[in-house]
ChimeraX commands (.cxc) that place a marker at each C-alpha (Angstrom):
marker #1 position 72.99,207.02,211.78 radius 0.5
marker #1 position 75.63,205.09,213.86 radius 0.5
marker #1 position 78.76,204.07,211.96 radius 0.5
marker #1 position 77.10,200.82,211.10 radius 0.5
marker #1 position 73.37,200.66,211.53 radius 0.5
marker #1 position 71.47,197.39,210.96 radius 0.5
marker #1 position 67.62,197.43,211.02 radius 0.5
marker #1 position 65.59,194.08,210.98 radius 0.5
marker #1 position 62.00,194.00,209.18 radius 0.5
marker #1 position 63.09,197.25,207.24 radius 0.5
marker #1 position 60.42,197.00,204.47 radius 0.5
marker #1 position 56.75,196.45,205.32 radius 0.5
marker #1 position 55.58,192.78,204.70 radius 0.5
marker #1 position 53.92,193.94,201.41 radius 0.5
marker #1 position 56.76,195.66,199.90 radius 0.5
marker #1 position 59.17,192.93,200.91 radius 0.5
marker #1 position 57.04,190.25,199.26 radius 0.5
marker #1 position 56.27,192.22,196.19 radius 0.5
marker #1 position 60.23,192.76,195.78 radius 0.5
marker #1 position 61.18,189.14,196.80 radius 0.5
marker #1 position 58.68,187.73,194.33 radius 0.5
marker #1 position 60.64,189.50,191.58 radius 0.5
marker #1 position 64.34,188.83,192.61 radius 0.5
marker #1 position 63.89,185.30,193.99 radius 0.5
marker #1 position 61.81,184.02,190.89 radius 0.5
marker #1 position 63.18,181.52,188.57 radius 0.5
marker #1 position 62.92,184.22,185.74 radius 0.5
marker #1 position 65.02,186.93,187.33 radius 0.5
marker #1 position 67.92,187.47,185.13 radius 0.5
marker #1 position 71.36,187.00,186.57 radius 0.5
marker #1 position 74.83,187.47,185.22 radius 0.5
marker #1 position 78.02,185.94,185.91 radius 0.5
marker #1 position 80.74,188.11,187.49 radius 0.5
marker #1 position 84.30,186.19,187.66 radius 0.5
marker #1 position 85.29,188.23,190.83 radius 0.5
marker #1 position 83.62,190.11,193.56 radius 0.5
marker #1 position 86.21,193.04,193.75 radius 0.5
marker #1 position 88.70,195.09,191.49 radius 0.5
marker #1 position 91.58,193.12,192.93 radius 0.5
marker #1 position 91.68,189.49,192.45 radius 0.5
marker #1 position 91.51,187.30,195.50 radius 0.5
marker #1 position 94.39,184.90,196.24 radius 0.5
marker #1 position 91.96,182.03,195.90 radius 0.5
marker #1 position 90.21,183.15,192.84 radius 0.5
marker #1 position 87.01,181.50,193.90 radius 0.5
marker #1 position 84.68,184.62,194.56 radius 0.5
marker #1 position 82.68,184.63,191.59 radius 0.5
marker #1 position 79.15,185.27,191.88 radius 0.5
marker #1 position 76.01,186.48,189.85 radius 0.5
marker #1 position 74.80,190.01,189.65 radius 0.5
marker #1 position 72.09,192.08,188.06 radius 0.5
marker #1 position 73.08,195.67,187.54 radius 0.5
marker #1 position 69.94,198.02,188.18 radius 0.5
marker #1 position 71.73,201.27,187.74 radius 0.5
marker #1 position 75.42,202.80,187.56 radius 0.5
marker #1 position 76.29,206.41,187.67 radius 0.5
marker #1 position 72.81,207.50,187.27 radius 0.5
marker #1 position 72.19,205.32,184.14 radius 0.5
marker #1 position 69.32,202.77,184.62 radius 0.5
marker #1 position 70.28,199.42,183.42 radius 0.5
marker #1 position 67.26,197.31,184.39 radius 0.5
marker #1 position 63.57,197.54,183.67 radius 0.5
marker #1 position 63.38,196.20,187.38 radius 0.5
marker #1 position 64.89,199.59,188.67 radius 0.5
marker #1 position 61.88,201.17,189.97 radius 0.5
marker #1 position 60.05,198.23,191.27 radius 0.5
marker #1 position 63.09,197.39,193.34 radius 0.5
marker #1 position 64.32,200.75,194.43 radius 0.5
marker #1 position 61.32,202.70,195.00 radius 0.5
marker #1 position 60.44,201.28,198.43 radius 0.5
marker #1 position 64.13,202.13,199.55 radius 0.5
marker #1 position 64.02,205.61,198.25 radius 0.5
marker #1 position 60.75,206.14,200.28 radius 0.5
marker #1 position 62.14,205.02,203.26 radius 0.5
marker #1 position 65.84,206.36,203.08 radius 0.5
marker #1 position 64.88,209.63,201.34 radius 0.5
marker #1 position 67.94,209.83,199.17 radius 0.5
marker #1 position 68.40,211.93,196.28 radius 0.5
marker #1 position 70.71,210.30,194.01 radius 0.5
marker #1 position 71.61,206.53,193.19 radius 0.5
marker #1 position 75.40,206.24,192.19 radius 0.5
marker #1 position 75.03,202.44,191.83 radius 0.5
marker #1 position 72.46,199.84,192.61 radius 0.5
marker #1 position 72.87,196.00,191.86 radius 0.5
marker #1 position 71.48,192.73,193.03 radius 0.5
marker #1 position 73.91,190.02,194.12 radius 0.5
marker #1 position 73.67,186.29,194.12 radius 0.5
marker #1 position 76.22,184.21,195.77 radius 0.5
marker #1 position 75.76,180.45,195.25 radius 0.5
marker #1 position 76.91,177.68,197.67 radius 0.5
marker #1 position 80.35,176.51,196.85 radius 0.5
marker #1 position 80.45,173.94,199.85 radius 0.5
marker #1 position 82.56,176.07,202.18 radius 0.5
marker #1 position 82.74,179.85,202.96 radius 0.5
marker #1 position 84.31,182.09,200.27 radius 0.5
marker #1 position 85.64,185.53,201.35 radius 0.5
marker #1 position 85.81,188.33,199.06 radius 0.5
marker #1 position 88.62,190.98,199.52 radius 0.5
marker #1 position 87.72,193.92,201.75 radius 0.5
marker #1 position 86.69,196.62,199.86 radius 0.5
marker #1 position 84.62,199.72,199.62 radius 0.5
marker #1 position 81.98,200.02,196.58 radius 0.5
marker #1 position 82.32,203.39,195.01 radius 0.5
marker #1 position 86.06,204.17,194.95 radius 0.5
marker #1 position 85.53,206.70,192.16 radius 0.5
marker #1 position 83.43,208.92,194.25 radius 0.5
marker #1 position 85.95,208.50,197.34 radius 0.5
marker #1 position 88.70,209.90,194.92 radius 0.5
marker #1 position 86.71,213.07,194.72 radius 0.5
marker #1 position 86.55,213.22,198.70 radius 0.5
marker #1 position 82.69,213.02,198.29 radius 0.5
marker #1 position 80.74,211.10,201.01 radius 0.5
marker #1 position 78.06,208.31,200.28 radius 0.5
marker #1 position 76.29,205.67,202.06 radius 0.5
marker #1 position 76.17,201.95,201.17 radius 0.5
marker #1 position 73.18,199.87,201.88 radius 0.5
marker #1 position 73.14,196.23,201.84 radius 0.5
marker #1 position 69.61,194.48,202.11 radius 0.5
marker #1 position 69.40,190.65,202.51 radius 0.5
marker #1 position 66.56,188.80,200.65 radius 0.5
marker #1 position 67.13,185.45,202.39 radius 0.5
marker #1 position 68.42,184.19,205.66 radius 0.5
marker #1 position 71.47,181.92,205.49 radius 0.5
marker #1 position 74.90,181.62,207.35 radius 0.5
marker #1 position 76.59,184.03,204.92 radius 0.5
marker #1 position 77.62,187.36,206.28 radius 0.5
marker #1 position 79.13,190.75,205.70 radius 0.5
marker #1 position 82.32,191.63,207.68 radius 0.5
marker #1 position 83.80,194.78,208.41 radius 0.5
marker #1 position 87.54,195.26,208.40 radius 0.5
marker #1 position 88.35,197.83,211.09 radius 0.5
marker #1 position 85.30,197.37,213.36 radius 0.5
marker #1 position 85.42,193.53,214.30 radius 0.5
marker #1 position 81.63,193.42,213.18 radius 0.5
marker #1 position 80.01,190.54,211.34 radius 0.5
marker #1 position 76.50,191.19,210.00 radius 0.5
marker #1 position 74.59,187.86,209.50 radius 0.5
marker #1 position 72.29,187.79,206.38 radius 0.5
marker #1 position 68.69,187.75,207.64 radius 0.5
marker #1 position 65.71,188.17,205.47 radius 0.5
marker #1 position 64.37,191.80,205.47 radius 0.5
marker #1 position 67.63,193.10,207.14 radius 0.5
marker #1 position 69.17,196.26,205.99 radius 0.5
marker #1 position 72.78,197.51,206.97 radius 0.5
marker #1 position 73.70,200.97,206.10 radius 0.5
marker #1 position 77.22,202.54,206.52 radius 0.5
marker #1 position 79.35,205.22,205.22 radius 0.5
marker #1 position 80.48,204.18,201.81 radius 0.5
marker #1 position 84.25,204.28,202.42 radius 0.5
marker #1 position 84.00,201.63,205.28 radius 0.5
marker #1 position 86.08,198.34,204.20 radius 0.5
marker #1 position 83.83,195.49,204.31 radius 0.5
marker #1 position 83.57,191.99,202.59 radius 0.5
marker #1 position 81.16,189.15,201.57 radius 0.5
marker #1 position 81.62,185.70,203.38 radius 0.5
marker #1 position 79.47,183.18,201.32 radius 0.5
marker #1 position 76.89,180.79,202.66 radius 0.5
marker #1 position 77.12,177.05,203.10 radius 0.5
marker #1 position 73.55,175.99,204.26 radius 0.5
marker #1 position 71.44,177.51,201.31 radius 0.5
marker #1 position 71.97,177.29,197.47 radius 0.5
marker #1 position 71.90,181.14,197.20 radius 0.5
marker #1 position 72.32,184.27,199.05 radius 0.5
marker #1 position 70.57,187.11,197.41 radius 0.5
marker #1 position 70.97,190.83,198.42 radius 0.5
marker #1 position 70.73,194.48,197.11 radius 0.5
marker #1 position 73.88,196.38,197.14 radius 0.5
marker #1 position 73.13,200.25,197.03 radius 0.5
marker #1 position 75.07,203.21,196.99 radius 0.5
marker #1 position 73.63,206.79,197.25 radius 0.5
marker #1 position 74.08,210.31,198.17 radius 0.5
marker link #1:1,2 radius 0.2
marker link #1:2,3 radius 0.2
marker link #1:3,4 radius 0.2
marker link #1:4,5 radius 0.2
marker link #1:5,6 radius 0.2
marker link #1:6,7 radius 0.2
marker link #1:7,8 radius 0.2
marker link #1:8,9 radius 0.2
marker link #1:9,10 radius 0.2
marker link #1:10,11 radius 0.2
marker link #1:11,12 radius 0.2
marker link #1:12,13 radius 0.2
marker link #1:13,14 radius 0.2
marker link #1:14,15 radius 0.2
marker link #1:15,16 radius 0.2
marker link #1:16,17 radius 0.2
marker link #1:17,18 radius 0.2
marker link #1:18,19 radius 0.2
marker link #1:19,20 radius 0.2
marker link #1:20,21 radius 0.2
marker link #1:21,22 radius 0.2
marker link #1:22,23 radius 0.2
marker link #1:23,24 radius 0.2
marker link #1:24,25 radius 0.2
marker link #1:25,26 radius 0.2
marker link #1:26,27 radius 0.2
marker link #1:27,28 radius 0.2
marker link #1:28,29 radius 0.2
marker link #1:29,30 radius 0.2
marker link #1:30,31 radius 0.2
marker link #1:31,32 radius 0.2
marker link #1:32,33 radius 0.2
marker link #1:33,34 radius 0.2
marker link #1:34,35 radius 0.2
marker link #1:35,36 radius 0.2
marker link #1:36,37 radius 0.2
marker link #1:37,38 radius 0.2
marker link #1:38,39 radius 0.2
marker link #1:39,40 radius 0.2
marker link #1:40,41 radius 0.2
marker link #1:41,42 radius 0.2
marker link #1:42,43 radius 0.2
marker link #1:43,44 radius 0.2
marker link #1:44,45 radius 0.2
marker link #1:45,46 radius 0.2
marker link #1:46,47 radius 0.2
marker link #1:47,48 radius 0.2
marker link #1:48,49 radius 0.2
marker link #1:49,50 radius 0.2
marker link #1:50,51 radius 0.2
marker link #1:51,52 radius 0.2
marker link #1:52,53 radius 0.2
marker link #1:53,54 radius 0.2
marker link #1:54,55 radius 0.2
marker link #1:55,56 radius 0.2
marker link #1:56,57 radius 0.2
marker link #1:57,58 radius 0.2
marker link #1:58,59 radius 0.2
marker link #1:59,60 radius 0.2
marker link #1:60,61 radius 0.2
marker link #1:61,62 radius 0.2
marker link #1:62,63 radius 0.2
marker link #1:63,64 radius 0.2
marker link #1:64,65 radius 0.2
marker link #1:65,66 radius 0.2
marker link #1:66,67 radius 0.2
marker link #1:67,68 radius 0.2
marker link #1:68,69 radius 0.2
marker link #1:69,70 radius 0.2
marker link #1:70,71 radius 0.2
marker link #1:71,72 radius 0.2
marker link #1:72,73 radius 0.2
marker link #1:73,74 radius 0.2
marker link #1:74,75 radius 0.2
marker link #1:75,76 radius 0.2
marker link #1:76,77 radius 0.2
marker link #1:77,78 radius 0.2
marker link #1:78,79 radius 0.2
marker link #1:79,80 radius 0.2
marker link #1:80,81 radius 0.2
marker link #1:81,82 radius 0.2
marker link #1:82,83 radius 0.2
marker link #1:83,84 radius 0.2
marker link #1:84,85 radius 0.2
marker link #1:85,86 radius 0.2
marker link #1:86,87 radius 0.2
marker link #1:87,88 radius 0.2
marker link #1:88,89 radius 0.2
marker link #1:89,90 radius 0.2
marker link #1:90,91 radius 0.2
marker link #1:91,92 radius 0.2
marker link #1:92,93 radius 0.2
marker link #1:93,94 radius 0.2
marker link #1:94,95 radius 0.2
marker link #1:95,96 radius 0.2
marker link #1:96,97 radius 0.2
marker link #1:97,98 radius 0.2
marker link #1:98,99 radius 0.2
marker link #1:99,100 radius 0.2
marker link #1:100,101 radius 0.2
marker link #1:101,102 radius 0.2
marker link #1:102,103 radius 0.2
marker link #1:103,104 radius 0.2
marker link #1:104,105 radius 0.2
marker link #1:105,106 radius 0.2
marker link #1:106,107 radius 0.2
marker link #1:107,108 radius 0.2
marker link #1:108,109 radius 0.2
marker link #1:109,110 radius 0.2
marker link #1:110,111 radius 0.2
marker link #1:111,112 radius 0.2
marker link #1:112,113 radius 0.2
marker link #1:113,114 radius 0.2
marker link #1:114,115 radius 0.2
marker link #1:115,116 radius 0.2
marker link #1:116,117 radius 0.2
marker link #1:117,118 radius 0.2
marker link #1:118,119 radius 0.2
marker link #1:119,120 radius 0.2
marker link #1:120,121 radius 0.2
marker link #1:121,122 radius 0.2
marker link #1:122,123 radius 0.2
marker link #1:123,124 radius 0.2
marker link #1:124,125 radius 0.2
marker link #1:125,126 radius 0.2
marker link #1:126,127 radius 0.2
marker link #1:127,128 radius 0.2
marker link #1:128,129 radius 0.2
marker link #1:129,130 radius 0.2
marker link #1:130,131 radius 0.2
marker link #1:131,132 radius 0.2
marker link #1:132,133 radius 0.2
marker link #1:133,134 radius 0.2
marker link #1:134,135 radius 0.2
marker link #1:135,136 radius 0.2
marker link #1:136,137 radius 0.2
marker link #1:137,138 radius 0.2
marker link #1:138,139 radius 0.2
marker link #1:139,140 radius 0.2
marker link #1:140,141 radius 0.2
marker link #1:141,142 radius 0.2
marker link #1:142,143 radius 0.2
marker link #1:143,144 radius 0.2
marker link #1:144,145 radius 0.2
marker link #1:145,146 radius 0.2
marker link #1:146,147 radius 0.2
marker link #1:147,148 radius 0.2
marker link #1:148,149 radius 0.2
marker link #1:149,150 radius 0.2
marker link #1:150,151 radius 0.2
marker link #1:151,152 radius 0.2
marker link #1:152,153 radius 0.2
marker link #1:153,154 radius 0.2
marker link #1:154,155 radius 0.2
marker link #1:155,156 radius 0.2
marker link #1:156,157 radius 0.2
marker link #1:157,158 radius 0.2
marker link #1:158,159 radius 0.2
marker link #1:159,160 radius 0.2
marker link #1:160,161 radius 0.2
marker link #1:161,162 radius 0.2
marker link #1:162,163 radius 0.2
marker link #1:163,164 radius 0.2
marker link #1:164,165 radius 0.2
marker link #1:165,166 radius 0.2
marker link #1:166,167 radius 0.2
marker link #1:167,168 radius 0.2
marker link #1:168,169 radius 0.2
marker link #1:169,170 radius 0.2
marker link #1:170,171 radius 0.2
view
């Protein structure tokens, strides 16, 4: 894997359609999160909606297997540290979260992990990497994989009502 690896059309059409039908539906449960990172932003406008699938090996959602299994088959990981769905809503202007890494507790133990961001819809939102001057646009069925300690941030969309993605951390 390169430092930041991007793959388009990551899932098969059938797998992508099956998972999208779940997470893009009007009945998928979303929960309000008042900020995107541990540290507050100066602007205070980085709220979003999320759905925790698992955290520290505890499965938190009945949707876990349906959503994660196609990724487990393709990526061949052994342990999920955290898996969650994120939904950014359109606030009329791009909102930037703080730069962050996803699983600081693991980093403090000097353990390596991989972060995966998988986009469910195309919009003008993107993921930006702090020290690499790289911006990854949100494109349907695109995956971005990188070492977990890389600092990155969300920049929200203005051209669609929502930006939906899977955030997965694993070893």
